[in-house]
N, C-alpha and C positions, 0 to 999 in steps of 0.2 A: 462246621462246628459239629454238625450231625454226625460226620465220620467218626471225630473224636469221641463224642458221646457214644457211638456204638460200640467202640472199642473198650470205652472206660466202663461202661454198664456192666459187662461180664464179670469184670473183677470186683465190682461192688456188689452182685449177687450173693457173696458170702455174708453180707449184714443187711438180711431182709427186714422190713418193718423197722428200719432204723436211719431216716432220711437225714436227720441232722449229724450223724455220724459219716454218713455217706458224703455229704456236702463237705465236711470236714476234711476227709481223706481226699477228695477231688482238689480243695484248695491247697493241702500240703503238697500234693502231687504236681499241682500247677506249678507253683513256687519253685519247685526242685527242677521239674521240666524246663522252666524259663531260665533259671540259671545255669543250667547245664547247656541248654542249645545257645544261649548268648555267649557263653565262654568258649563252647567248642567252634561255632560258626565264625564268630568274630574273630577268633585265633586264627582260623585258615584265612580268612579275608584280610586279615593284617598283614599276613606272612606274603599272599598274593599282590597286595598294595605295595609291599616294600621293594618289589621287583621293578617297579616303574620310577622314573623321575618326576612324576606329575605329582602335585599335592593334593589335587581335587578329590583322588580317590581314596587317599587318606583321611580327608575330612568327611566323606561318604562312610567310611566305615565308623568312625568315630560317632558320628550323628546317628547311625543306625542302631545304636546299641539300647537307648531308650525306647524309641518305637518298637523294636523288636521284642523287648521284654514285656512292656505292657500289653501286647498284642495278644502274647500268650497267656499273660495273666488275666485279661478281659475274658479270653475265650473259657479258661477253666472257671471263672467266677460265672459265667453265664451257664455252664453246665451245673454247677454247683445251686444255681438259682432254680433251675429246673427240677431240680431233685428235692427240694424244699416244698413241704405243704402249704404252698401260699395260693392265693386266688389268683384268677387269671390277670385282672388289671394290675395287682401288685407286681406279678411277674413281669408284665410288659412295662411297665413304669421302672423297673429296677434294671432291666435289660437294656431298655432304651438309655438309661442315665450312663450304663457301661459302655454303650456304643457311642455316647456322647464323648465321655472320656478319651476313648480310644480316638475318635475323629481328631480330637483336638489335640492330641500327642502327635498324630501323624502330619497334622497342620503346621505345627512349630517343626516338625522333620523338613517339611517341605519347604517353608521358608528360609529355614537357615541353610539349606542344600541350595536352594535358588539364589540367595546373594552370594555364597561362595562359588557358585558356577558364573553367576556375571562377573564377579570381580576377576576370575581367572580368564573370561573372556575380554576384559577390558583390559587386561594385562598384555595381551597378544594383538597389537595394534596392526600388525601387517595382515592378518587373516579376517579380523571382525573390525571393521570400519565404523559401524552404527553403534557400537558399544564402546564408548569413552569414558574418560574421566568426568567430562561435561553432562554427558547423557546416561551415566550409570544410576544416579538417584531417580530419573524418571522411569527406567525401565525396572529396578528394584520396585516401586510403588506401584507399578501396573502388575508385576508378577505377584506381590504381595496381595493386592485386592482381587486378583483373580483366585487365588488360592483360599483367601477368607470366603469369597462367594461360593466356591465349589464345597468347601467344609460345611459353610451354613446351610446350603443346600442338601446335603448329607444328613445334617443333622434334623432338619425338617422331614425328611424321609423317614430317619429312625424312629420318630416320634408320630409318624402317621399321618401327617400334616400334607394335604393337597397342595402341591406347588403351580398349578396350571394357572389360576388366577394371578398368582403373584408374579409368575414370569410376563403373563400379559400387561400386567400394570407396570413391570419394570421396563418391558419394551417400550410402552407409551411415554414413561419418564425419561428413557434414553434418547427417544425422538425428539422430545420436548427441549432436554438439556443440550443435546447437539445442535439444535436451531439456534438456541439463545448463546451458546458459548462457541460460534462457529470461528470467531475471530480468534478467540484463545487456542482454541484446536488449531487453527491454521497457523498460528506463531509458534505452537509445539511441533508440528511436522516440518513446517519451515527450519527451525533451528536445528532438528535431528538431521535433516537433509544436507544442510549446509556442513555440519560437523562431520557427516560421513562422506560427502563428495569434496568437500575442502577446496572450494573455488578460491579461497583465499585464508590466509591462517594470520595468527597474531604476529605483528611486526611487518607485514606487507604495507606498502604503500599504496592506497588507493584513490582512484577520482571517481566521484560519484556524478549521477547524470545531471545533478542540481548544480554542479559546479563546486561542490565543497571537496576538500582533499585533506588526506591526513594518513597517518598511520594506524592501524587496528589494534587496540588494545585489549579487546575482550569480546570472545564470541559466545553467546550463551544460548539457552534454548529459547527465550522470549525476546531477547533483545541482543544488539551489538553495539560496540562503542568504539569511536576513534578519535584520535588526538590530532588536531589540526596544527598548523605551523606557529599559530598564535597562542599554543598552550590552551585552546578551547577544546573541551571533550564534548563531543556530539553523541547523543544516544538515540538509538532509531529502534522501532520495533523491528523484529527479524522478517515477519512478512512484508512489510513494506519496503524492507532494506532489498530483499529478494526480487519482489515484484517491479517496484518503482525505480530503483537506483541500479546503474549499470556500472559493475566495477572492473578496472582495470589494474591489473598488478603491475606497478612499475619497478619496484626494487624490494629486496629484502635484505635488510640492513640494520645495525644498530646505531643510531644517530646521539649525539650528545650535544646538547644546547648550552652554550654558555653565554652569561650576560658581562660584557667587559666595560669598564668605565674609562674613557679616553679624555684626556685634557687637550682642548683645542686653544692655541693661543690667540688673544685678541689682535687683529691687524688693522691699523687705521689707514684708510683709503682716502686718498684724496680726491674729491669730487671737481673741484673748480681747477682748470688748467692753468689759470692765470696767477694763483695765489699759491705761496710756497707754504708747504703744510711744514709746522715745527717739528 
């Protein structure tokens, strides 16, 4: 921002002792510059993205329009605020507010881009085993939480808030939550590993160490379900399913069960060999 201000200030020297007019000119020039750069740069990037078959770069260019425009706009507004005859606390408050708006704009861009990227990775099952349709919501939520945490950290920095005590408290809370939710975390990691390594899949007929056997009907992050021959669906926690049960894949087939009513005629049997049965 200081380099831009150093280039703009000589142009504004023609209007001395008129800070409001200088700020207005900076805002107008910033709007024109933001429109021009967005139109020119995004046009070039769209042409380059059209040369590839991937859809991710097209989504990247489309999503980049808003944060690029607002970044240039917020920079110009910050320069205009510096030119106004405001007190130092008012200038600091206004610039911090502009920086907060810019941070949230880039946060939305990062969230939308991360979702698009994860969906692209989930579509390529041969290269990325860990990101699948079942694990996609988990990775999306983790990435969103990470982006929001980084954005909040930057917001606190822009407002001049010391984050040392907050980070120490967050570390202590994270350790406490980790010990309290160790079973839940174990289930989550076990589910991700099962979906990635695929020791068995839906439709496999498996035999458990406890003696139950049946076909796998659902493999989730926290639980696994199987259907026995008696049409009884068993649900087990994934962590226990991995650590306690030994699974043996017998076959992979599509079985159809059918119930048939059969009429058996009544047969009269003579129990006494000495008496004739009528």
